[in-house]
N, C-alpha and C positions, 0 to 999 in steps of 0.2 A: 417599701420594697416589693411587697406582694402585688400592689396595684400595677407596677410596671410589668411584671410577669404576666398578669392577666391581660393587659393591653397587647403585649406581644403575641399571646395565644390567640386573641381575637383577630389580629392581623393575619396570622398564619391560616386561620380557618376561612377567612374571606379572600382567598387568593383569586385573583381575576385570571381566568383562562383566556389567553389572547385570541384575537381573531385569526381564523384559519383560512388559507388559500389553497385549494386543491386543484391541481392541474393534471388533466388526463391526456394521454397521447396514444394513438394507434394508427395502423395502416388502414383499418376498416372503420368507416364512419358509423355504421349501424351498431357495432360493438361498443364504440365510445358513447353513443347516445343511450344504449341500454345500461351501461355502467353508471352514467350520470343519473338516470332515473332511479337506479338502485340506491345511490348515495342520497339523493333528495328524499326518497321515501323513508330511509333510515333517519334522516334529519328531522322530518316531520313527526315521526314516531317519538323521537326523544325531545321534542319541543324546542327546536333550535331554529333561528331565523336564517333563511338561505337566500342568497342572491345568485341567480344563474340558472342553468348553465349558459355561459357566454361563449359563443363559438369564436375562436381565435382564427387568424388567417391560416389557411392550409399551406404547409410547407411542401413545395414541389421540387424534387431533385431529378434533373434530366441527365441521361447518359447517352452519348453517341458512340457506337462501336462499328468498326469496319466489318462487313460481312465476310470478306475474304482477306487473308493475310498477305497475299502476293499480288494477284491481279484484281481488277475491278475495284480500284480504290475509290471510285465515285459511288459505289453501292454501300450504303450504310444503314444500320438499324438504330432506332432511337427507343430508349426505355425511360420510364419515369416511375418514381416512388412518391406517393402522396402520404403525408403525415397529417392526420386530422387531430386538432387540439380543442379541448374545452376547458373552461375555467369556472369553478364553483367557489363562492366565498361564503364562509360561515361567520355570522356576525357575533353571536353570543353563544359560543360553544360551552358545553358542560361535560362533566366526566363521563356521563352515560353515552354521549355521542362519540367521545374518543374511544371508549371501550368497543362500541359498534364498529368503528373504523379499524381497530386492531383485528377484529374477527371477520372483517370483510373479505370475501372471496370473489375476485374479479376474473373475467374470462381470460384465456390465454391471449397474449398479444396486446394487452392494455398496460401501459406504464402509468403509474400514479406518483405524483410528487406532492407532499403535504408540507406547507410552510406556515409557521406561526408569524404573524405580523405584529 
């Protein structure tokens, strides 16, 4: 009976932390690259293997608006919003790196999405 409990405890201690996929999005490409560098430096300090940053296709949203509401219907303005995306994969994450991610302070305007695979 004791042997079974010891085996269960050993399995609990050797929990495998899954692979992490970190996706960053921002309107400014320089801010996204700076945030990627910051995450990769943290990963190297904690001894984790990193793949990336992989630049994903830039999402471009274009809007066309009439300049005037009544006359000059042919006169229009065009605006666009570019969303720059980067992908970082962490292959063998550990608890130290996850603690670093929790304490991470990113610049304003950067959205981060962390997914366990």
